[in-house]
Z-matrix of the N, CA and C atoms (Angstrom, degrees):
N
C 1 1.433
C 2 1.520 1 111.13
N 3 1.320 2 118.72 1 -35.82
C 4 1.462 3 120.69 2 176.96
C 5 1.523 4 110.68 3 -75.72
N 6 1.308 5 115.18 4 150.20
C 7 1.453 6 120.60 5 175.85
C 8 1.515 7 108.49 6 -83.64
N 9 1.328 8 117.88 7 172.60
C 10 1.457 9 119.09 8 175.11
C 11 1.522 10 112.12 9 -58.25
N 12 1.314 11 116.37 10 -23.91
C 13 1.461 12 120.64 11 179.79
C 14 1.525 13 111.76 12 -86.71
N 15 1.361 14 116.97 13 -5.95
C 16 1.444 15 121.45 14 174.67
C 17 1.506 16 116.02 15 83.90
N 18 1.323 17 119.00 16 14.85
C 19 1.454 18 119.11 17 -178.22
C 20 1.522 19 111.18 18 -141.63
N 21 1.344 20 114.08 19 136.58
C 22 1.454 21 120.12 20 172.88
C 23 1.520 22 111.13 21 -71.19
N 24 1.322 23 116.09 22 -28.94
C 25 1.461 24 120.47 23 -172.39
C 26 1.520 25 112.65 24 -67.94
N 27 1.284 26 117.42 25 -27.56
C 28 1.463 27 118.99 26 -175.53
C 29 1.527 28 112.18 27 -95.47
N 30 1.340 29 117.35 28 1.90
C 31 1.450 30 117.64 29 -175.30
C 32 1.522 31 114.04 30 -113.08
N 33 1.330 32 116.96 31 18.00
C 34 1.449 33 121.78 32 -178.98
C 35 1.534 34 113.08 33 57.79
N 36 1.328 35 116.90 34 32.61
C 37 1.451 36 120.94 35 176.57
C 38 1.518 37 108.77 36 -69.01
N 39 1.334 38 117.55 37 166.34
C 40 1.456 39 118.98 38 -179.10
C 41 1.525 40 113.66 39 -67.94
N 42 1.335 41 117.31 40 -11.47
C 43 1.457 42 118.84 41 -177.01
C 44 1.521 43 111.01 42 -67.70
N 45 1.296 44 119.07 43 -58.69
C 46 1.472 45 122.92 44 176.61
C 47 1.522 46 107.81 45 -143.52
N 48 1.306 47 117.42 46 93.43
C 49 1.458 48 118.84 47 179.68
C 50 1.523 49 110.79 48 -69.55
N 51 1.332 50 116.13 49 148.40
C 52 1.461 51 120.70 50 -179.29
C 53 1.515 52 112.05 51 -67.03
N 54 1.318 53 118.65 52 -26.42
C 55 1.455 54 120.46 53 -174.75
C 56 1.519 55 112.97 54 -86.42
N 57 1.314 56 118.97 55 8.18
C 58 1.455 57 121.87 56 179.91
C 59 1.523 58 109.56 57 -120.80
N 60 1.316 59 117.01 58 135.31
C 61 1.458 60 119.56 59 176.48
C 62 1.515 61 111.39 60 -73.51
N 63 1.297 62 117.61 61 -47.93
C 64 1.450 63 122.77 62 -179.28
C 65 1.523 64 109.63 63 -109.60
N 66 1.314 65 114.92 64 152.56
C 67 1.450 66 119.16 65 175.38
C 68 1.522 67 108.67 66 -151.61
N 69 1.316 68 115.65 67 146.80
C 70 1.452 69 122.29 68 -178.48
C 71 1.507 70 110.37 69 -128.74
N 72 1.312 71 115.10 70 161.02
C 73 1.447 72 119.79 71 176.31
C 74 1.500 73 111.63 72 -167.78
N 75 1.317 74 114.42 73 -177.16
C 76 1.465 75 122.09 74 179.59
C 77 1.527 76 108.31 75 -107.02
N 78 1.323 77 115.90 76 139.13
C 79 1.456 78 120.47 77 179.63
C 80 1.528 79 111.81 78 -65.23
N 81 1.325 80 117.46 79 -24.25
C 82 1.465 81 119.87 80 177.87
C 83 1.522 82 111.01 81 -70.43
N 84 1.322 83 117.35 82 -24.73
C 85 1.470 84 121.99 83 179.20
C 86 1.521 85 110.37 84 -95.19
N 87 1.321 86 116.34 85 -45.69
C 88 1.470 87 122.73 86 -179.60
C 89 1.528 88 108.33 87 -122.21
N 90 1.332 89 118.01 88 90.76
C 91 1.469 90 120.01 89 -179.90
C 92 1.529 91 111.38 90 -61.03
N 93 1.324 92 115.05 91 151.23
C 94 1.464 93 120.62 92 -176.18
C 95 1.529 94 111.93 93 -59.45
N 96 1.315 95 118.82 94 -39.95
C 97 1.468 96 120.61 95 -179.40
C 98 1.530 97 109.87 96 -57.26
N 99 1.301 98 117.52 97 -44.82
C 100 1.466 99 122.23 98 179.69
C 101 1.527 100 110.50 99 -65.20
N 102 1.311 101 115.61 100 -43.03
C 103 1.457 102 120.53 101 -179.44
C 104 1.527 103 111.03 102 -63.50
N 105 1.340 104 118.23 103 -43.21
C 106 1.455 105 120.89 104 179.38
C 107 1.520 106 112.68 105 -63.52
N 108 1.321 107 116.55 106 -38.55
C 109 1.457 108 120.09 107 178.07
C 110 1.529 109 109.93 108 -63.94
N 111 1.320 110 116.45 109 -43.22
C 112 1.464 111 119.82 110 -179.16
C 113 1.522 112 112.54 111 -68.78
N 114 1.331 113 117.07 112 -37.31
C 115 1.459 114 119.92 113 176.57
C 116 1.519 115 110.84 114 -65.06
N 117 1.329 116 116.34 115 -36.99
C 118 1.467 117 119.88 116 177.85
C 119 1.521 118 110.70 117 -67.74
N 120 1.337 119 116.74 118 -43.29
C 121 1.458 120 120.04 119 179.48
C 122 1.519 121 111.76 120 -61.04
N 123 1.325 122 115.90 121 -35.90
C 124 1.464 123 120.59 122 179.70
C 125 1.529 124 112.03 123 -84.35
N 126 1.345 125 116.72 124 -6.33
C 127 1.465 126 123.11 125 179.09
C 128 1.519 127 112.79 126 54.11
N 129 1.340 128 115.30 127 45.08
C 130 1.465 129 121.11 128 -176.17
C 131 1.513 130 112.31 129 -86.20
N 132 1.317 131 114.58 130 148.12
C 133 1.470 132 123.27 131 171.14
C 134 1.518 133 107.66 132 -99.11
N 135 1.312 134 116.00 133 150.05
C 136 1.458 135 119.75 134 175.91
C 137 1.512 136 111.61 135 141.08
N 138 1.331 137 115.07 136 -151.84
C 139 1.452 138 119.48 137 -178.52
C 140 1.529 139 110.34 138 -146.72
N 141 1.310 140 113.36 139 154.69
C 142 1.461 141 121.64 140 174.12
C 143 1.523 142 106.65 141 -116.63
N 144 1.338 143 116.09 142 115.27
C 145 1.457 144 121.12 143 174.31
C 146 1.521 145 107.40 144 -89.56
N 147 1.317 146 115.90 145 134.06
C 148 1.445 147 121.82 146 -178.57
C 149 1.514 148 109.75 147 -126.21
N 150 1.332 149 115.63 148 144.08
C 151 1.461 150 118.57 149 173.02
C 152 1.506 151 109.35 150 -146.97
N 153 1.313 152 113.85 151 137.89
C 154 1.452 153 121.97 152 175.88
C 155 1.509 154 106.57 153 -141.82
N 156 1.323 155 115.71 154 106.57
C 157 1.458 156 120.17 155 -173.31
C 158 1.520 157 109.84 156 64.92
N 159 1.335 158 115.49 157 -129.13
C 160 1.460 159 120.45 158 179.64
C 161 1.523 160 113.47 159 -86.14
N 162 1.321 161 117.30 160 -9.51
C 163 1.466 162 120.73 161 -176.51
C 164 1.533 163 109.55 162 -89.60
N 165 1.319 164 113.63 163 133.32
C 166 1.471 165 120.59 164 -179.47
C 167 1.523 166 108.49 165 -129.61
N 168 1.323 167 115.65 166 148.75
C 169 1.470 168 121.29 167 177.63
C 170 1.519 169 108.34 168 -148.29
N 171 1.305 170 115.84 169 156.63
C 172 1.457 171 122.33 170 174.50
C 173 1.534 172 107.05 171 -132.38
N 174 1.318 173 115.61 172 130.19
C 175 1.454 174 122.28 173 176.48
C 176 1.528 175 106.99 174 -111.98
N 177 1.324 176 116.93 175 124.24
C 178 1.455 177 122.72 176 -178.16
C 179 1.521 178 109.87 177 -101.20
N 180 1.345 179 115.86 178 141.40
C 181 1.460 180 121.28 179 -178.01
C 182 1.522 181 111.38 180 -130.85
N 183 1.338 182 114.20 181 146.35
C 184 1.468 183 121.71 182 169.61
C 185 1.517 184 106.47 183 -128.69
N 186 1.300 185 116.56 184 124.36
C 187 1.467 186 123.20 185 -178.65
C 188 1.537 187 109.92 186 50.79
N 189 1.328 188 115.77 187 37.64
C 190 1.447 189 121.64 188 176.59
C 191 1.516 190 115.19 189 84.33
N 192 1.326 191 117.84 190 -9.74
C 193 1.466 192 121.07 191 -179.90
C 194 1.511 193 110.37 192 -94.79
N 195 1.313 194 115.71 193 138.67
C 196 1.467 195 120.95 194 178.51
C 197 1.524 196 108.15 195 -72.14
N 198 1.331 197 115.11 196 128.08
C 199 1.459 198 120.16 197 -179.11
C 200 1.522 199 112.98 198 -117.74
N 201 1.329 200 116.63 199 -21.17
C 202 1.461 201 119.17 200 -178.08
C 203 1.530 202 107.94 201 -163.88
N 204 1.325 203 115.08 202 158.25
C 205 1.461 204 121.00 203 176.56
C 206 1.515 205 108.70 204 -153.67
N 207 1.307 206 116.03 205 149.73
C 208 1.463 207 121.79 206 175.77
C 209 1.520 208 108.48 207 -135.47
N 210 1.317 209 114.73 208 158.08
C 211 1.460 210 120.76 209 179.78
C 212 1.522 211 108.53 210 -149.91
N 213 1.327 212 115.76 211 150.08
C 214 1.463 213 118.54 212 176.39
C 215 1.527 214 111.71 213 -90.99
N 216 1.333 215 118.24 214 -0.11
C 217 1.461 216 121.35 215 179.21
C 218 1.532 217 109.80 216 -71.11
N 219 1.294 218 116.21 217 132.99
C 220 1.479 219 121.82 218 -177.14
C 221 1.525 220 111.46 219 -55.72
N 222 1.327 221 117.63 220 -41.13
C 223 1.463 222 120.12 221 -177.49
C 224 1.531 223 113.33 222 -67.33
N 225 1.323 224 116.60 223 -11.32
C 226 1.465 225 120.90 224 179.28
C 227 1.526 226 112.76 225 -98.79
N 228 1.308 227 117.34 226 -3.52
C 229 1.477 228 120.70 227 -177.87
C 230 1.522 229 110.00 228 -75.34
N 231 1.329 230 116.50 229 143.04
C 232 1.450 231 122.58 230 -178.06
C 233 1.522 232 111.02 231 -58.14
N 234 1.316 233 118.64 232 -44.69
C 235 1.454 234 121.90 233 -179.46
C 236 1.529 235 110.37 234 -59.49
N 237 1.316 236 117.20 235 -44.07
C 238 1.444 237 121.38 236 -179.97
C 239 1.534 238 111.10 237 -61.95
N 240 1.322 239 116.65 238 -42.10
C 241 1.474 240 121.57 239 -179.83
C 242 1.530 241 110.11 240 -66.02
N 243 1.316 242 117.12 241 -43.31
C 244 1.464 243 121.17 242 -179.78
C 245 1.530 244 110.54 243 -62.88
N 246 1.342 245 116.69 244 -42.22
C 247 1.459 246 119.76 245 178.84
C 248 1.531 247 111.08 246 -69.88
N 249 1.309 248 116.18 247 -42.07
C 250 1.471 249 121.53 248 -179.55
C 251 1.531 250 111.67 249 -59.52
N 252 1.327 251 116.06 250 -39.13
C 253 1.459 252 121.32 251 -177.33
C 254 1.544 253 112.46 252 -93.39
N 255 1.340 254 116.77 253 5.40
C 256 1.466 255 122.06 254 179.73
C 257 1.520 256 111.90 255 52.10
N 258 1.318 257 116.36 256 45.14
C 259 1.463 258 120.88 257 -178.88
C 260 1.517 259 112.20 258 -83.66
N 261 1.320 260 116.77 259 -26.82
C 262 1.462 261 122.71 260 178.72
C 263 1.533 262 106.69 261 -141.17
N 264 1.308 263 116.57 262 137.19
C 265 1.455 264 121.54 263 178.76
C 266 1.532 265 110.18 264 -67.96
N 267 1.322 266 116.33 265 142.52
C 268 1.466 267 120.31 266 -179.08
C 269 1.513 268 112.52 267 -59.65
N 270 1.310 269 118.01 268 -34.37
C 271 1.464 270 119.98 269 179.65
C 272 1.522 271 111.28 270 -66.71
N 273 1.352 272 116.90 271 -34.00
C 274 1.457 273 120.52 272 176.79
C 275 1.540 274 110.20 273 -68.84
N 276 1.326 275 115.74 274 -36.30
C 277 1.473 276 119.53 275 -179.89
C 278 1.530 277 111.51 276 -65.77
N 279 1.318 278 117.04 277 -27.46
C 280 1.458 279 120.62 278 -179.01
C 281 1.538 280 111.39 279 -61.76
N 282 1.335 281 117.15 280 -26.96
C 283 1.462 282 121.32 281 179.31
C 284 1.510 283 114.71 282 -81.55
N 285 1.322 284 116.93 283 -6.89
C 286 1.470 285 121.59 284 -179.85
C 287 1.529 286 108.76 285 -80.61
N 288 1.336 287 118.41 286 134.64
C 289 1.458 288 119.08 287 176.43
C 290 1.538 289 111.54 288 -62.96
N 291 1.316 290 115.85 289 155.21
C 292 1.471 291 120.77 290 178.15
C 293 1.518 292 109.47 291 -57.59
N 294 1.333 293 115.78 292 134.69
C 295 1.455 294 121.28 293 179.91
C 296 1.521 295 108.36 294 -121.67
N 297 1.337 296 115.82 295 139.21
C 298 1.448 297 119.32 296 -176.14
C 299 1.534 298 112.84 297 -86.84
N 300 1.349 299 117.76 298 -11.53
C 301 1.462 300 119.52 299 178.30
C 302 1.524 301 110.06 300 -155.98
N 303 1.327 302 115.33 301 173.77
C 304 1.462 303 121.15 302 -175.68
C 305 1.530 304 112.01 303 -66.41
N 306 1.315 305 118.05 304 -33.16
C 307 1.468 306 121.19 305 -179.82
C 308 1.527 307 109.19 306 -64.20
N 309 1.325 308 117.14 307 -45.50
C 310 1.466 309 121.60 308 178.32
C 311 1.526 310 110.56 309 -63.94
N 312 1.333 311 117.15 310 -41.27
C 313 1.454 312 120.55 311 179.39
C 314 1.526 313 110.43 312 -62.74
N 315 1.316 314 117.02 313 -44.78
C 316 1.458 315 120.68 314 178.57
C 317 1.521 316 111.59 315 -59.01
N 318 1.325 317 116.00 316 -44.63
C 319 1.476 318 120.42 317 179.19
C 320 1.528 319 110.22 318 -63.89
N 321 1.328 320 117.56 319 -40.80
C 322 1.469 321 120.50 320 -179.92
C 323 1.538 322 110.55 321 -66.14
N 324 1.305 323 118.48 322 -38.65
C 325 1.469 324 121.97 323 178.62
C 326 1.526 325 111.06 324 -64.41
N 327 1.333 326 116.39 325 -41.18
C 328 1.464 327 120.60 326 179.11
C 329 1.531 328 109.49 327 -70.08
N 330 1.348 329 117.28 328 -45.34
C 331 1.467 330 120.72 329 -179.07
C 332 1.539 331 112.10 330 -61.39
N 333 1.338 332 115.75 331 -33.57
C 334 1.471 333 118.91 332 179.42
C 335 1.527 334 111.65 333 -87.22
N 336 1.326 335 115.96 334 2.51
C 337 1.467 336 123.15 335 177.00
C 338 1.534 337 113.10 336 63.92
N 339 1.334 338 116.78 337 25.99
C 340 1.453 339 120.06 338 175.53
C 341 1.532 340 111.54 339 -79.35
N 342 1.329 341 115.91 340 -27.13
C 343 1.463 342 121.48 341 171.75
C 344 1.529 343 107.91 342 -142.49
N 345 1.320 344 116.69 343 156.35
C 346 1.457 345 120.27 344 178.73
C 347 1.521 346 110.06 345 -84.38
N 348 1.319 347 115.35 346 162.92
C 349 1.466 348 120.22 347 178.22
C 350 1.521 349 110.64 348 -62.19
N 351 1.333 350 117.77 349 -38.18
C 352 1.464 351 120.59 350 177.65
C 353 1.527 352 111.44 351 -65.47
N 354 1.344 353 116.43 352 -42.14
C 355 1.459 354 119.38 353 177.66
C 356 1.520 355 110.70 354 -62.86
N 357 1.346 356 117.47 355 -40.68
C 358 1.461 357 120.55 356 178.68
C 359 1.521 358 110.09 357 -61.67
N 360 1.317 359 116.78 358 -42.50
C 361 1.473 360 119.93 359 179.45
C 362 1.537 361 110.34 360 -59.39
N 363 1.323 362 116.61 361 -43.77
C 364 1.472 363 120.67 362 178.81
C 365 1.518 364 111.52 363 -65.43
N 366 1.334 365 117.56 364 -41.26
C 367 1.460 366 121.99 365 -179.90
C 368 1.529 367 109.68 366 -64.25
N 369 1.328 368 116.67 367 -46.13
C 370 1.467 369 120.44 368 -178.36
C 371 1.526 370 110.60 369 -66.34
N 372 1.317 371 117.40 370 -38.93
C 373 1.485 372 119.61 371 176.57
C 374 1.523 373 109.78 372 -60.58
N 375 1.324 374 117.39 373 -43.19
C 376 1.470 375 120.52 374 175.38
C 377 1.505 376 112.16 375 -62.73
N 378 1.305 377 116.62 376 -38.57
C 379 1.478 378 121.86 377 177.68
C 380 1.535 379 110.01 378 -62.04
N 381 1.327 380 116.94 379 -45.23
C 382 1.454 381 120.82 380 -179.86
C 383 1.526 382 110.38 381 -63.02
N 384 1.338 383 116.64 382 -41.98
C 385 1.460 384 119.89 383 178.68
C 386 1.525 385 110.42 384 -63.92
N 387 1.323 386 117.27 385 -38.45
C 388 1.472 387 121.69 386 177.90
C 389 1.534 388 110.19 387 -62.23
N 390 1.315 389 116.35 388 -43.54
C 391 1.463 390 120.12 389 178.54
C 392 1.525 391 110.37 390 -62.39
N 393 1.338 392 116.38 391 -45.97
C 394 1.469 393 120.38 392 -178.21
C 395 1.520 394 111.64 393 -63.78
N 396 1.314 395 117.83 394 -43.03
C 397 1.465 396 120.17 395 178.36
C 398 1.522 397 109.92 396 -59.37
N 399 1.302 398 116.43 397 -40.66
C 400 1.467 399 120.89 398 -179.97
C 401 1.523 400 111.19 399 -64.89
N 402 1.325 401 118.43 400 -51.11
C 403 1.464 402 120.10 401 -175.49
C 404 1.525 403 112.16 402 -72.65
N 405 1.323 404 118.07 403 -25.91
C 406 1.468 405 119.55 404 175.65
C 407 1.520 406 111.76 405 -64.59
N 408 1.311 407 117.35 406 -23.34
C 409 1.470 408 121.20 407 -179.33
C 410 1.524 409 112.84 408 -83.50
N 411 1.330 410 116.88 409 -9.83
C 412 1.470 411 118.90 410 -178.46
C 413 1.527 412 110.00 411 -69.96
N 414 1.308 413 116.49 412 128.41
C 415 1.465 414 121.04 413 175.77
C 416 1.517 415 111.32 414 -107.39
N 417 1.311 416 116.08 415 -16.11
C 418 1.459 417 121.79 416 177.63
C 419 1.519 418 108.71 417 -123.16
N 420 1.297 419 115.98 418 146.93
C 421 1.448 420 120.86 419 178.82
C 422 1.521 421 110.27 420 134.73
N 423 1.292 422 115.02 421 -175.00
C 424 1.463 423 121.57 422 -176.93
C 425 1.518 424 110.87 423 -123.61
N 426 1.324 425 115.16 424 155.51
C 427 1.455 426 121.43 425 173.74
C 428 1.518 427 108.52 426 -132.89
N 429 1.321 428 114.68 427 154.67
C 430 1.474 429 121.71 428 178.78
C 431 1.521 430 107.17 429 -144.18
N 432 1.321 431 116.52 430 119.11
C 433 1.467 432 121.30 431 176.59
C 434 1.506 433 109.29 432 -98.50
N 435 1.344 434 116.14 433 133.92
C 436 1.449 435 122.63 434 174.53
C 437 1.514 436 109.46 435 -135.15
N 438 1.320 437 117.89 436 123.84
C 439 1.463 438 119.76 437 176.03
C 440 1.542 439 112.14 438 -75.95
N 441 1.317 440 116.97 439 -10.03
C 442 1.456 441 120.85 440 -176.66
C 443 1.519 442 113.44 441 -89.87
N 444 1.341 443 118.04 442 -23.18
C 445 1.459 444 122.20 443 -179.44
C 446 1.510 445 108.26 444 -94.77
N 447 1.332 446 115.31 445 112.49
C 448 1.474 447 121.01 446 -175.31
C 449 1.515 448 110.53 447 -130.36
N 450 1.324 449 115.14 448 160.23
C 451 1.465 450 119.53 449 177.47
C 452 1.526 451 110.07 450 -79.83
N 453 1.312 452 115.54 451 164.43
C 454 1.456 453 120.84 452 175.28
C 455 1.526 454 108.51 453 -61.25
N 456 1.299 455 116.72 454 150.19
C 457 1.463 456 121.96 455 -179.50
C 458 1.525 457 112.94 456 -59.67
N 459 1.335 458 116.21 457 -33.37
C 460 1.474 459 119.02 458 -177.89
C 461 1.523 460 113.29 459 -80.61
N 462 1.325 461 117.38 460 -2.95
C 463 1.465 462 120.99 461 178.36
C 464 1.514 463 109.44 462 -101.83
N 465 1.295 464 115.87 463 81.18
C 466 1.451 465 121.09 464 179.48
C 467 1.504 466 110.43 465 -134.64
N 468 1.307 467 116.71 466 114.73
C 469 1.463 468 122.35 467 -178.74
C 470 1.513 469 108.59 468 -123.71
N 471 1.309 470 116.07 469 148.09
C 472 1.461 471 120.12 470 176.22
C 473 1.517 472 108.56 471 -88.54
N 474 1.310 473 115.65 472 110.98
C 475 1.449 474 121.94 473 179.84
C 476 1.518 475 107.35 474 -104.90
N 477 1.320 476 115.90 475 129.92
C 478 1.470 477 120.80 476 179.47
C 479 1.517 478 111.21 477 -75.13
N 480 1.337 479 116.06 478 66.00
C 481 1.466 480 119.64 479 -173.40
C 482 1.527 481 111.84 480 -66.24
N 483 1.322 482 117.85 481 -33.34
C 484 1.471 483 119.20 482 179.53
C 485 1.520 484 110.17 483 -63.31
N 486 1.326 485 116.74 484 -42.97
C 487 1.460 486 121.69 485 177.99
C 488 1.530 487 109.73 486 -62.21
N 489 1.345 488 116.14 487 -44.15
C 490 1.461 489 120.24 488 179.70
C 491 1.523 490 110.57 489 -62.34
N 492 1.326 491 117.13 490 -43.52
C 493 1.459 492 120.13 491 -178.68
C 494 1.544 493 111.37 492 -66.77
N 495 1.310 494 116.69 493 -38.11
C 496 1.470 495 119.70 494 177.29
C 497 1.522 496 109.66 495 -64.50
N 498 1.337 497 116.92 496 -46.14
C 499 1.462 498 120.71 497 178.09
C 500 1.523 499 111.02 498 -63.60
N 501 1.328 500 116.46 499 -37.89
C 502 1.461 501 120.94 500 179.37
C 503 1.528 502 110.50 501 -65.50
N 504 1.341 503 116.92 502 -41.58
C 505 1.462 504 121.38 503 -178.19
C 506 1.516 505 110.00 504 -64.35
């Protein structure tokens, strides 16, 4: 199945043809682990939208490396993780202004000095790994790759994807 160059992406395979900007598929046919390896080999920028039932996630890539991920699952939300790990007292959180997303919440926590910027980076990296472990287990659902949908430049985290993929395998 691999080409002499080691990648499906560069050989116009049905997975992600070079002549198409966007491509979609089913996780039962193209599992996420395989897709992530191929996107890394091709050093592609963009995002992979995933959905399985009511759960949705987006994995963002730069030069094939995962830099950010989001999920609508409650257990993947930053607030849930902070409360679960008792990183900030609930009474202290009550003083934080309403935030529409995890990025705003993280910034508010750092600005209010409830957590340090380094601690936030570690928490978010753990959050991203949690999201990836979850979506790697999906055997049913759909994926959609788009090189045009990218994360903000300031949202770049080092995710140990190789370690996750080895553990997943």
